[in-house]
N, C-alpha and C positions, 0 to 999 in steps of 0.2 A: 448063579454066584451069591452065597450067604456072606452078609457082611454083619460083626458084632458092632454092636454099640459103643465099646470104647476103642473104636480103629476110625470112625469116625471123626472128622478134623472138626465139624459143625459142635456137636456136643461140648468138645475141649473150648471152643471159644466162647460159646454161650453159659458153661459154667464157670468159666477164670473169672468173670468180672464181680458175682457175689460171692466168691472165694477172698477174692481180695480184699472186697468189703469187710467181711466177717473177720477176716486179721488183721487189716488195719484198725476196725472198732476193738478188738482185744487188745492190741497194742495200743493204743492211746489210753485206755480204760486202766492198763495195768499201768503205763508209767505215771500217769497223774495218781495214781494210790499211793506209789512210792517216791515219789517227789511232792506233796502237796505245800503249799506257801507257807511260812511261819506265819504271816502277818495277817492272815485270815483270823479272827476270830470269832467264838461261839454265842456270845453276848455282849452285843455294843452296849447298848442300857448298861448294865454294871460297870462297864469300864470305861465308861462315859463318867459315872459317879465316881471311882477310884481316881481318876484323871484332875477331878475338880477337890479331891483332897489333896490330894501330894501337891497342890498348888500352894496351900499353908506352909508346907515345908519351905518351898523358896521365897515366898514373903517372909518367912523366919530369917531366912540367910541373907535378905536386903535388909531387913532392919536390923540386923545384927553388921551388916557392910563386912561379910567375910567374901574373902577371894584367895585364890590360890594361886599359883605359878607352876607350868608343867612344861616339862621340858626331857624330850627324848634320850638317850644318851648310855652306850655302852648295852643297848640289849633291856635297859631299863628305865621306867617311867619314874623322874624324879617330881614330886610334888612336894612344895615349901608352901606354908601360909604367908601370905602377902600383906592383909589384912584385916583385922576384925575380930570379932568376941568370940574366941574360941578358948576350951580348955587347952592349956599347953600340954605338949606330949600323950593327946588323946587319941587312942586308936581310931583309925576310919576306913570304913567301907568303901573301898575304892573299885568300880567297875568300868569296862570294857563293852560296850555292845555294839555291833555292829549292825548297818542300817539296813541289813536286806537278810543277813545270816544267822539264826537266834544259834545255833549250833557252834559258833565261834565267840559266842561272849563270854568273857573273864567278870569275876567277880572275887576279891580278893582281902581280908583284914589286912592292914597294913599298920605296924606300929611305929612310930616316932624312931629314929636313928638319933645318933649322938648331938647331931647337929640342927636338931628338929625337922629334916625333912622325911620324907615318906619314899621308899623305894620297891617298886612292883616290877618284879622281873618280868619282862614281856618274852611270849613264846618266841621260838625260832621262826615257827611259821605262819606267823602273824599276819594277815592279810593285808594288803598294800590298800589306801581309799579311805572312805569316810567311816568314824566311829563316833560314838557318844561317850565322852568322860562324864560319869558321875563320882560326885567324893561325897559322902555321908558321915554323921558322926555315929559311933558304935549305941548310940540311945534314940536315933533318926529322929531328932529335935528339927533339923534343917536339914537342906539339901541344894547342892551346886552342882553345874552340869552345862557343860559346854559341847559343839561339836567340833572336833577336831580330824586334821589330815593324818592320818600315819603311813609313812615316817615324815617327821618333820623334825627340823635342825634349831627351829625359834625357839624362844619363850612363849607359851601359852599362857593368855591369862583366863582362868577360869573362876567366875560369878556367878551370880543368883539372878540374873536378868537373863530372862527368855527372851529370844530372837526370834 
């Protein structure tokens, strides 16, 4: 009696594990290529130099005693000037950075409303959790930044101090 190779159970048993390994490896590689992390940097040295340059903006905000108050209400982030040497009704660059997902970051050039506050409309699908809020003037002389929890009902103080 003649038996064909593809009808032998031992052939399929032996070929099964290498085939599963190849499929798992290709799947893992494909998933990694399509979902690379945002926090990995190509050039750590240049990034470190940029961080040191950016610290001068924080020191400038501290020297001017610049602080803001942030409150989330009715789908808006309301930022009002609390103290400091800033130009009245100057346009501000307001940015919200998600701590891990860069594709959800928001950056808006906000202008002052009649009462001197700045309003930034928050997206309806904004993720809940930890965000970094950064406020800068239009000319980028100083910078104020703070980590906040969204949503939040209390008034949050934004200052130049680095935690």
